[in-house]
C-alpha positions as CSV (number, residue, x, y, z in Angstrom):
1,M,96.0,104.2,134.0
2,A,94.5,104.5,130.6
3,A,92.8,101.7,128.9
4,R,94.1,99.8,125.9
5,D,92.7,99.8,122.4
6,R,92.6,96.1,121.0
7,Y,92.4,95.0,117.4
8,S,93.3,92.3,114.8
9,R,95.5,92.7,112.2
10,K,96.6,90.3,109.1
11,L,100.1,89.5,108.6
12,E,101.0,88.3,105.5
13,C,104.5,87.2,104.4
14,S,105.2,88.8,100.9
15,Q,108.0,86.2,100.1
16,C,105.9,82.9,100.7
17,G,102.1,84.1,101.2
18,H,101.8,82.6,104.6
19,S,99.3,84.5,106.6
20,G,97.0,84.8,109.6
21,F,95.5,87.5,112.0
22,A,97.5,88.8,115.0
23,E,95.9,90.2,118.3
24,V,97.7,93.6,119.1
25,S,96.9,96.6,121.6
26,E,98.2,100.0,122.3
27,S,97.4,103.0,124.8
28,D,94.5,104.9,124.1
29,D,95.7,107.9,125.8
30,K,96.2,110.3,122.9
31,R,98.3,112.4,125.1
32,A,101.3,110.3,125.7
33,G,104.1,110.5,123.2
34,N,104.4,106.4,123.2
35,R,101.9,104.3,121.8
36,D,103.0,101.4,123.8
37,F,102.1,99.1,121.2
38,R,102.4,95.3,122.0
39,V,101.5,92.2,120.0
40,D,99.4,90.2,122.3
41,E,99.0,87.0,120.2
42,F,100.7,86.1,117.0
43,P,99.2,83.7,114.4
44,K,100.8,80.1,113.9
45,G,104.0,80.7,111.8
46,F,105.0,84.1,112.7
47,V,107.4,85.2,115.6
48,T,108.9,88.6,117.0
49,E,112.1,89.2,115.5
50,F,112.6,92.7,117.1
51,S,110.0,94.2,119.7
52,S,109.1,97.9,119.9
53,T,106.5,100.1,121.3
54,D,106.1,101.6,117.9
55,P,104.6,99.4,115.2
56,R,106.5,101.0,112.3
57,K,109.8,99.4,113.9
58,Y,108.4,96.2,115.5
59,M,110.0,93.4,113.1
60,I,108.3,89.9,112.6
61,R,109.7,86.6,111.0
62,C,107.9,84.2,109.0
63,T,108.6,80.7,110.3
64,E,107.6,79.1,107.2
65,C,110.5,81.0,105.2
66,S,112.1,83.1,107.5
67,H,111.4,86.5,105.6
68,K,111.6,89.3,108.0
69,F,109.2,92.4,107.8
70,R,107.9,95.4,109.5
71,F,104.4,94.8,111.5
72,E,102.9,97.9,109.9
73,S,104.3,97.8,106.3
74,K,103.1,94.1,105.4
75,T,99.7,94.2,107.0
76,A,95.8,94.7,106.7
77,Y,93.3,95.2,108.7
78,A,90.8,92.4,109.9
79,P,87.0,93.1,108.9
80,G,85.7,95.4,111.4
81,G,89.1,96.3,113.3
82,E,90.9,99.6,112.6
83,P,93.1,101.3,115.3
84,R,92.8,105.1,116.1
85,R,94.7,107.3,114.3
């Protein structure tokens, strides 16, 4: 079984500005066709709207204003934490 890459990613709602860091992980097996992406822990004020093993399809809802957005499109890396490419 392959190990998992773990990193933090800043979530920021483009509608109300609420933000926080999510703890996420994905498979580090580069040969696998599936990244097996998972959000391990959400910051307060964010919940899963639609889960997916692809971070481009994972949808998040801001509980402060009910705005929905994709995980990868509205985020920035935490200091020192960037996933593999």
